N, CA, C and O atoms as a GROMACS GRO file, in nm:
protein
  400
    1MET      N    1  -4.859  -6.328  -3.184
    1MET     CA    2  -4.838  -6.219  -3.342
    1MET      C    3  -4.888  -6.246  -3.476
    1MET      O    4  -4.888  -6.358  -3.526
    2GLY      N    5  -4.908  -6.199  -3.501
    2GLY     CA    6  -5.015  -6.198  -3.642
    2GLY      C    7  -4.906  -6.261  -3.772
    2GLY      O    8  -4.786  -6.290  -3.775
    3LYS      N    9  -4.970  -6.264  -3.830
    3LYS     CA   10  -4.873  -6.335  -4.003
    3LYS      C   11  -4.835  -6.173  -4.001
    3LYS      O   12  -4.715  -6.159  -3.975
    4LYS      N   13  -4.930  -5.998  -4.029
    4LYS     CA   14  -4.860  -5.898  -4.048
    4LYS      C   15  -4.711  -5.868  -4.026
    4LYS      O   16  -4.630  -5.824  -4.108
    5PHE      N   17  -4.694  -5.896  -3.915
    5PHE     CA   18  -4.561  -5.883  -3.864
    5PHE      C   19  -4.463  -6.017  -3.868
    5PHE      O   20  -4.366  -6.024  -3.792
    6PHE      N   21  -4.478  -6.068  -3.913
    6PHE     CA   22  -4.409  -6.177  -3.997
    6PHE      C   23  -4.342  -6.202  -4.131
    6PHE      O   24  -4.252  -6.263  -4.188
    7LYS      N   25  -4.435  -6.123  -4.144
    7LYS     CA   26  -4.430  -6.080  -4.288
    7LYS      C   27  -4.337  -5.960  -4.371
    7LYS      O   28  -4.256  -5.944  -4.463
    8GLY      N   29  -4.414  -5.892  -4.264
    8GLY     CA   30  -4.322  -5.772  -4.268
    8GLY      C   31  -4.128  -5.760  -4.257
    8GLY      O   32  -4.051  -5.696  -4.329
    9ALA      N   33  -4.097  -5.869  -4.110
    9ALA     CA   34  -4.011  -5.862  -4.029
    9ALA      C   35  -3.928  -6.020  -4.153
    9ALA      O   36  -3.815  -6.061  -4.126
   10LEU      N   37  -3.984  -6.063  -4.239
   10LEU     CA   38  -3.944  -6.129  -4.363
   10LEU      C   39  -3.922  -6.034  -4.467
   10LEU      O   40  -3.811  -6.024  -4.520
   11PHE      N   41  -4.024  -5.961  -4.501
   11PHE     CA   42  -3.924  -5.797  -4.593
   11PHE      C   43  -3.882  -5.719  -4.517
   11PHE      O   44  -3.806  -5.637  -4.568
   12GLY      N   45  -3.896  -5.711  -4.430
   12GLY     CA   46  -3.718  -5.663  -4.401
   12GLY      C   47  -3.574  -5.720  -4.408
   12GLY      O   48  -3.494  -5.652  -4.474
   13GLY      N   49  -3.530  -5.826  -4.355
   13GLY     CA   50  -3.473  -5.890  -4.348
   13GLY      C   51  -3.458  -5.898  -4.471
   13GLY      O   52  -3.339  -5.929  -4.480
   14LEU      N   53  -3.510  -5.890  -4.601
   14LEU     CA   54  -3.461  -5.944  -4.723
   14LEU      C   55  -3.389  -5.817  -4.802
   14LEU      O   56  -3.278  -5.806  -4.855
   15VAL      N   57  -3.531  -5.700  -4.783
   15VAL     CA   58  -3.428  -5.563  -4.789
   15VAL      C   59  -3.269  -5.527  -4.740
   15VAL      O   60  -3.181  -5.482  -4.814
   16GLY      N   61  -3.255  -5.562  -4.590
   16GLY     CA   62  -3.173  -5.549  -4.507
   16GLY      C   63  -3.037  -5.667  -4.588
   16GLY      O   64  -2.920  -5.633  -4.603
   17VAL      N   65  -3.074  -5.753  -4.614
   17VAL     CA   66  -2.964  -5.835  -4.699
   17VAL      C   67  -2.962  -5.780  -4.837
   17VAL      O   68  -2.859  -5.809  -4.899
   18GLY      N   69  -3.039  -5.716  -4.893
   18GLY     CA   70  -2.996  -5.677  -5.014
   18GLY      C   71  -2.923  -5.544  -5.034
   18GLY      O   72  -2.848  -5.493  -5.118
   19LEU      N   73  -2.976  -5.514  -4.927
   19LEU     CA   74  -2.880  -5.366  -4.880
   19LEU      C   75  -2.714  -5.396  -4.893
   19LEU      O   76  -2.620  -5.360  -4.964
   20MET      N   77  -2.747  -5.509  -4.750
   20MET     CA   78  -2.623  -5.528  -4.714
   20MET      C   79  -2.494  -5.521  -4.845
   20MET      O   80  -2.412  -5.430  -4.864
   21TRP      N   81  -2.512  -5.656  -4.922
   21TRP     CA   82  -2.529  -5.721  -5.070
   21TRP      C   83  -2.425  -5.609  -5.128
   21TRP      O   84  -2.303  -5.599  -5.140
   22LEU      N   85  -2.529  -5.538  -5.155
   22LEU     CA   86  -2.524  -5.415  -5.277
   22LEU      C   87  -2.403  -5.257  -5.159
   22LEU      O   88  -2.392  -5.140  -5.196
   23LYS      N   89  -2.354  -5.301  -5.061
   23LYS     CA   90  -2.277  -5.177  -4.992
   23LYS      C   91  -2.130  -5.264  -4.951
   23LYS      O   92  -2.031  -5.195  -4.926
   24HIS      N   93  -2.116  -5.407  -4.946
   24HIS     CA   94  -2.072  -5.491  -4.896
   24HIS      C   95  -1.956  -5.576  -5.031
   24HIS      O   96  -1.836  -5.580  -5.006
   25THR      N   97  -2.003  -5.633  -5.157
   25THR     CA   98  -2.010  -5.735  -5.187
   25THR      C   99  -1.934  -5.669  -5.331
   25THR      O  100  -2.011  -5.585  -5.376
   26LYS      N  101  -1.865  -5.675  -5.377
   26LYS     CA  102  -1.764  -5.600  -5.525
   26LYS      C  103  -1.900  -5.564  -5.644
   26LYS      O  104  -1.905  -5.456  -5.704
   27ARG      N  105  -1.994  -5.666  -5.662
   27ARG     CA  106  -2.074  -5.636  -5.750
   27ARG      C  107  -2.164  -5.570  -5.717
   27ARG      O  108  -2.224  -5.484  -5.781
   28GLY      N  109  -2.177  -5.602  -5.624
   28GLY     CA  110  -2.316  -5.533  -5.508
   28GLY      C  111  -2.233  -5.298  -5.555
   28GLY      O  112  -2.273  -5.196  -5.610
   29GLN      N  113  -2.149  -5.333  -5.505
   29GLN     CA  114  -2.098  -5.213  -5.573
   29GLN      C  115  -2.098  -5.116  -5.673
   29GLN      O  116  -2.134  -4.998  -5.679
   30GLU      N  117  -2.039  -5.209  -5.759
   30GLU     CA  118  -2.057  -5.178  -5.873
   30GLU      C  119  -2.197  -5.176  -5.927
   30GLU      O  120  -2.213  -5.120  -6.036
   31LEU      N  121  -2.274  -5.215  -5.881
   31LEU     CA  122  -2.406  -5.212  -5.901
   31LEU      C  123  -2.484  -5.085  -5.869
   31LEU      O  124  -2.570  -5.050  -5.949
   32ARG      N  125  -2.458  -5.006  -5.746
   32ARG     CA  126  -2.466  -4.928  -5.708
   32ARG      C  127  -2.398  -4.797  -5.731
   32ARG      O  128  -2.460  -4.698  -5.691
   33ALA      N  129  -2.294  -4.779  -5.782
   33ALA     CA  130  -2.244  -4.701  -5.874
   33ALA      C  131  -2.260  -4.676  -5.956
   33ALA      O  132  -2.249  -4.557  -5.989
   34LYS      N  133  -2.307  -4.797  -6.066
   34LYS     CA  134  -2.392  -4.775  -6.180
   34LYS      C  135  -2.594  -4.746  -6.174
   34LYS      O  136  -2.664  -4.732  -6.274
   35MET      N  137  -2.632  -4.746  -6.069
   35MET     CA  138  -2.767  -4.681  -6.070
   35MET      C  139  -2.757  -4.512  -6.045
   35MET      O  140  -2.816  -4.424  -6.109
   36LEU      N  141  -2.616  -4.488  -5.872
   36LEU     CA  142  -2.601  -4.336  -5.862
   36LEU      C  143  -2.578  -4.270  -6.002
   36LEU      O  144  -2.612  -4.155  -6.029
   37GLU      N  145  -2.493  -4.389  -6.120
   37GLU     CA  146  -2.503  -4.296  -6.253
   37GLU      C  147  -2.585  -4.217  -6.290
   37GLU      O  148  -2.583  -4.098  -6.323
   38HIS      N  149  -2.695  -4.334  -6.277
   38HIS     CA  150  -2.850  -4.295  -6.390
   38HIS      C  151  -2.905  -4.242  -6.313
   38HIS      O  152  -3.006  -4.191  -6.363
   39ALA      N  153  -2.891  -4.215  -6.157
   39ALA     CA  154  -2.938  -4.093  -6.092
   39ALA      C  155  -2.914  -4.031  -6.144
   39ALA      O  156  -2.991  -3.973  -6.220
   40HIS      N  157  -2.752  -3.999  -6.127
   40HIS     CA  158  -2.746  -3.810  -6.176
   40HIS      C  159  -2.712  -3.771  -6.342
   40HIS      O  160  -2.630  -3.690  -6.384
   41HIS      N  161  -2.797  -3.850  -6.412
   41HIS     CA  162  -2.830  -3.792  -6.579
   41HIS      C  163  -2.952  -3.814  -6.564
   41HIS      O  164  -3.010  -3.728  -6.631
   42VAL      N  165  -3.070  -3.921  -6.483
   42VAL     CA  166  -3.132  -3.861  -6.496
   42VAL      C  167  -3.175  -3.707  -6.400
   42VAL      O  168  -3.273  -3.651  -6.450
   43SER      N  169  -3.135  -3.656  -6.314
   43SER     CA  170  -3.158  -3.534  -6.229
   43SER      C  171  -3.116  -3.451  -6.287
   43SER      O  172  -3.182  -3.347  -6.293
   44LYS      N  173  -2.993  -3.460  -6.352
   44LYS     CA  174  -2.919  -3.331  -6.470
   44LYS      C  175  -3.082  -3.297  -6.559
   44LYS      O  176  -3.113  -3.178  -6.549
   45GLU      N  177  -3.163  -3.367  -6.625
   45GLU     CA  178  -3.236  -3.417  -6.693
   45GLU      C  179  -3.354  -3.371  -6.687
   45GLU      O  180  -3.427  -3.329  -6.777
   46VAL      N  181  -3.380  -3.385  -6.514
   46VAL     CA  182  -3.516  -3.334  -6.505
   46VAL      C  183  -3.516  -3.157  -6.438
   46VAL      O  184  -3.610  -3.080  -6.420
   47LEU      N  185  -3.381  -3.142  -6.417
   47LEU     CA  186  -3.368  -3.016  -6.366
   47LEU      C  187  -3.312  -2.967  -6.530
   47LEU      O  188  -3.269  -2.853  -6.514
   48LYS      N  189  -3.303  -2.990  -6.620
   48LYS     CA  190  -3.314  -2.867  -6.706
   48LYS      C  191  -3.444  -2.900  -6.828
   48LYS      O  192  -3.464  -2.866  -6.945
   49ARG      N  193  -3.506  -2.977  -6.740
   49ARG     CA  194  -3.674  -2.952  -6.832
   49ARG      C  195  -3.761  -2.898  -6.742
   49ARG      O  196  -3.852  -2.867  -6.818
   50ILE      N  197  -3.820  -2.844  -6.563
   50ILE     CA  198  -3.821  -2.716  -6.510
   50ILE      C  199  -3.720  -2.607  -6.492
   50ILE      O  200  -3.597  -2.602  -6.488
   51PRO      N  201  -3.869  -2.477  -6.480
   51PRO     CA  202  -3.771  -2.370  -6.419
   51PRO      C  203  -3.789  -2.383  -6.297
   51PRO      O  204  -3.869  -2.436  -6.220
   52GLU      N  205  -3.652  -2.291  -6.292
   52GLU     CA  206  -3.662  -2.251  -6.116
   52GLU      C  207  -3.770  -2.213  -6.063
   52GLU      O  208  -3.762  -2.252  -5.947
   53ASN      N  209  -3.894  -2.145  -6.079
   53ASN     CA  210  -3.967  -2.056  -5.999
   53ASN      C  211  -4.078  -2.170  -5.976
   53ASN      O  212  -4.157  -2.145  -5.885
   54ASP      N  213  -4.099  -2.313  -6.054
   54ASP     CA  214  -4.174  -2.479  -6.090
   54ASP      C  215  -4.111  -2.574  -5.923
   54ASP      O  216  -4.160  -2.682  -5.890
   55TRP      N  217  -4.000  -2.505  -5.841
   55TRP     CA  218  -3.922  -2.620  -5.840
   55TRP      C  219  -4.086  -2.634  -5.669
   55TRP      O  220  -4.081  -2.720  -5.581
   56VAL      N  221  -4.160  -2.562  -5.676
   56VAL     CA  222  -4.206  -2.589  -5.508
   56VAL      C  223  -4.378  -2.666  -5.567
   56VAL      O  224  -4.455  -2.700  -5.478
   57ASP      N  225  -4.419  -2.684  -5.709
   57ASP     CA  226  -4.474  -2.786  -5.745
   57ASP      C  227  -4.486  -2.901  -5.786
   57ASP      O  228  -4.492  -2.953  -5.897
   58ALA      N  229  -4.495  -2.968  -5.596
   58ALA     CA  230  -4.459  -3.130  -5.601
   58ALA      C  231  -4.517  -3.220  -5.793
   58ALA      O  232  -4.464  -3.307  -5.862
   59ALA      N  233  -4.644  -3.136  -5.808
   59ALA     CA  234  -4.727  -3.241  -5.871
   59ALA      C  235  -4.636  -3.217  -6.055
   59ALA      O  236  -4.631  -3.294  -6.150
   60LYS      N  237  -4.604  -3.139  -6.044
   60LYS     CA  238  -4.490  -3.105  -6.183
   60LYS      C  239  -4.416  -3.188  -6.198
   60LYS      O  240  -4.416  -3.290  -6.266
   61VAL      N  241  -4.302  -3.114  -6.088
   61VAL     CA  242  -4.188  -3.212  -6.045
   61VAL      C  243  -4.222  -3.360  -6.079
   61VAL      O  244  -4.195  -3.397  -6.193
   62GLU      N  245  -4.286  -3.460  -5.982
   62GLU     CA  246  -4.260  -3.582  -5.996
   62GLU      C  247  -4.330  -3.595  -6.169
   62GLU      O  248  -4.253  -3.663  -6.237
   63ARG      N  249  -4.409  -3.565  -6.222
   63ARG     CA  250  -4.467  -3.543  -6.380
   63ARG      C  251  -4.328  -3.538  -6.451
   63ARG      O  252  -4.253  -3.615  -6.513
   64VAL      N  253  -4.330  -3.475  -6.431
   64VAL     CA  254  -4.112  -3.433  -6.529
   64VAL      C  255  -4.036  -3.541  -6.495
   64VAL      O  256  -3.935  -3.563  -6.562
   65LEU      N  257  -4.076  -3.646  -6.360
   65LEU     CA  258  -3.926  -3.698  -6.308
   65LEU      C  259  -3.985  -3.831  -6.400
   65LEU      O  260  -3.908  -3.900  -6.467
   66ASN      N  261  -4.105  -3.852  -6.394
   66ASN     CA  262  -4.174  -3.976  -6.456
   66ASN      C  263  -4.163  -3.988  -6.653
   66ASN      O  264  -4.161  -4.071  -6.744
   67ASP      N  265  -4.161  -3.855  -6.632
   67ASP     CA  266  -4.146  -3.839  -6.809
   67ASP      C  267  -4.000  -3.901  -6.827
   67ASP      O  268  -3.976  -4.004  -6.888
   68VAL      N  269  -3.880  -3.795  -6.744
   68VAL     CA  270  -3.764  -3.806  -6.791
   68VAL      C  271  -3.713  -3.985  -6.808
   68VAL      O  272  -3.638  -4.047  -6.884
   69MET      N  273  -3.804  -4.020  -6.687
   69MET     CA  274  -3.730  -4.183  -6.589
   69MET      C  275  -3.788  -4.279  -6.712
   69MET      O  276  -3.716  -4.374  -6.742
   70LYS      N  277  -3.924  -4.260  -6.791
   70LYS     CA  278  -3.966  -4.342  -6.867
   70LYS      C  279  -3.873  -4.318  -7.065
   70LYS      O  280  -3.859  -4.381  -7.170
   71GLU      N  281  -3.839  -4.196  -7.008
   71GLU     CA  282  -3.779  -4.166  -7.153
   71GLU      C  283  -3.629  -4.242  -7.128
   71GLU      O  284  -3.588  -4.333  -7.200
   72TYR      N  285  -3.562  -4.191  -7.021
   72TYR     CA  286  -3.444  -4.326  -6.972
   72TYR      C  287  -3.435  -4.434  -6.984
   72TYR      O  288  -3.349  -4.497  -7.046
   73GLY      N  289  -3.554  -4.482  -6.908
   73GLY     CA  290  -3.525  -4.641  -6.877
   73GLY      C  291  -3.542  -4.690  -7.013
   73GLY      O  292  -3.447  -4.762  -7.045
   74GLU      N  293  -3.649  -4.674  -7.123
   74GLU     CA  294  -3.658  -4.783  -7.258
   74GLU      C  295  -3.520  -4.719  -7.335
   74GLU      O  296  -3.511  -4.770  -7.447
   75THR      N  297  -3.408  -4.620  -7.307
   75THR     CA  298  -3.320  -4.579  -7.404
   75THR      C  299  -3.244  -4.710  -7.356
   75THR      O  300  -3.206  -4.807  -7.420
   76LYS      N  301  -3.232  -4.672  -7.187
   76LYS     CA  302  -3.090  -4.815  -7.113
   76LYS      C  303  -3.115  -4.891  -7.108
   76LYS      O  304  -3.030  -4.975  -7.079
   77GLN      N  305  -3.226  -4.925  -7.126
   77GLN     CA  306  -3.340  -5.050  -7.104
   77GLN      C  307  -3.324  -5.138  -6.945
   77GLN      O  308  -3.288  -5.254  -6.923
   78LEU      N  309  -3.361  -5.043  -6.863
   78LEU     CA  310  -3.358  -5.025  -6.745
   78LEU      C  311  -3.462  -5.094  -6.647
   78LEU      O  312  -3.558  -5.031  -6.604
   79ALA      N  313  -3.442  -5.210  -6.618
   79ALA     CA  314  -3.566  -5.303  -6.531
   79ALA      C  315  -3.678  -5.246  -6.461
   79ALA      O  316  -3.679  -5.126  -6.432
   80GLY      N  317  -3.750  -5.304  -6.439
   80GLY     CA  318  -3.859  -5.227  -6.328
   80GLY      C  319  -3.779  -5.195  -6.220
   80GLY      O  320  -3.732  -5.081  -6.221
   81ALA      N  321  -3.738  -5.311  -6.074
   81ALA     CA  322  -3.677  -5.276  -6.034
   81ALA      C  323  -3.554  -5.152  -5.986
   81ALA      O  324  -3.544  -5.088  -5.881
   82ALA      N  325  -3.460  -5.152  -6.132
   82ALA     CA  326  -3.369  -5.087  -6.168
   82ALA      C  327  -3.421  -4.926  -6.185
   82ALA      O  328  -3.365  -4.820  -6.154
   83LYS      N  329  -3.494  -4.941  -6.220
   83LYS     CA  330  -3.650  -4.760  -6.198
   83LYS      C  331  -3.664  -4.708  -6.100
   83LYS      O  332  -3.665  -4.592  -6.059
   84ASN      N  333  -3.679  -4.830  -6.053
   84ASN     CA  334  -3.752  -4.776  -5.884
   84ASN      C  335  -3.620  -4.707  -5.800
   84ASN      O  336  -3.618  -4.613  -5.721
   85LEU      N  337  -3.545  -4.768  -5.836
   85LEU     CA  338  -3.416  -4.764  -5.688
   85LEU      C  339  -3.376  -4.576  -5.758
   85LEU      O  340  -3.366  -4.472  -5.692
   86VAL      N  341  -3.360  -4.596  -5.924
   86VAL     CA  342  -3.319  -4.484  -5.999
   86VAL      C  343  -3.373  -4.311  -5.917
   86VAL      O  344  -3.310  -4.224  -5.857
   87VAL      N  345  -3.520  -4.329  -5.957
   87VAL     CA  346  -3.618  -4.295  -5.888
   87VAL      C  347  -3.622  -4.230  -5.760
   87VAL      O  348  -3.628  -4.110  -5.730
   88LYS      N  349  -3.618  -4.370  -5.670
   88LYS     CA  350  -3.565  -4.305  -5.548
   88LYS      C  351  -3.444  -4.195  -5.521
   88LYS      O  352  -3.454  -4.090  -5.457
   89GLU      N  353  -3.361  -4.231  -5.568
   89GLU     CA  354  -3.192  -4.201  -5.573
   89GLU      C  355  -3.174  -4.033  -5.603
   89GLU      O  356  -3.098  -3.946  -5.561
   90VAL      N  357  -3.332  -4.037  -5.734
   90VAL     CA  358  -3.337  -3.912  -5.769
   90VAL      C  359  -3.441  -3.790  -5.675
   90VAL      O  360  -3.420  -3.670  -5.659
   91LYS      N  361  -3.538  -3.862  -5.633
   91LYS     CA  362  -3.566  -3.799  -5.536
   91LYS      C  363  -3.502  -3.696  -5.394
   91LYS      O  364  -3.509  -3.582  -5.348
   92LYS      N  365  -3.445  -3.819  -5.370
   92LYS     CA  366  -3.325  -3.733  -5.316
   92LYS      C  367  -3.228  -3.624  -5.330
   92LYS      O  368  -3.161  -3.543  -5.267
   93GLN      N  369  -3.246  -3.648  -5.399
   93GLN     CA  370  -3.130  -3.584  -5.466
   93GLN      C  371  -3.198  -3.383  -5.514
   93GLN      O  372  -3.169  -3.266  -5.491
   94ILE      N  373  -3.292  -3.459  -5.584
   94ILE     CA  374  -3.431  -3.347  -5.586
   94ILE      C  375  -3.449  -3.217  -5.443
   94ILE      O  376  -3.424  -3.098  -5.420
   95LYS      N  377  -3.513  -3.352  -5.369
   95LYS     CA  378  -3.488  -3.307  -5.185
   95LYS      C  379  -3.383  -3.217  -5.151
   95LYS      O  380  -3.387  -3.112  -5.087
   96ASN      N  381  -3.286  -3.277  -5.206
   96ASN     CA  382  -3.134  -3.186  -5.166
   96ASN      C  383  -3.071  -3.062  -5.206
   96ASN      O  384  -2.993  -2.997  -5.137
   97TYR      N  385  -3.121  -3.026  -5.353
   97TYR     CA  386  -3.168  -2.984  -5.464
   97TYR      C  387  -3.247  -2.777  -5.406
   97TYR      O  388  -3.198  -2.664  -5.411
   98ARG      N  389  -3.444  -2.857  -5.338
   98ARG     CA  390  -3.525  -2.759  -5.338
   98ARG      C  391  -3.433  -2.755  -5.180
   98ARG      O  392  -3.487  -2.655  -5.130
   99LYS      N  393  -3.335  -2.800  -5.082
   99LYS     CA  394  -3.321  -2.697  -4.927
   99LYS      C  395  -3.188  -2.632  -5.005
   99LYS      O  396  -3.119  -2.597  -4.909
  100LYS      N  397  -3.130  -2.605  -5.100
  100LYS     CA  398  -3.043  -2.528  -5.158
  100LYS      C  399  -3.067  -2.379  -5.185
  100LYS      O  400  -2.980  -2.311  -5.240
   0.00000   0.00000   0.00000
């Protein structure tokens, strides 16, 4: 087995431990709740800035999301990793919104 496999296994293990920590520890649950709260605020702002008929333009949605996240991240002083988690959650919410 090559180095790629072991790197992937190590990375996967670390991600798994991080997710377990977020889900099962009190501090992790608090952080997860905070990230979801941030994601809620960001997704509301994205929804405000994009007219209903522009949801099909994925590039525009991505640009607006990046702009909103940049502004919000600076205002709330979020670290890069926190911003990435919020963006992932907002993308899930947007995907669910598009299905409706």
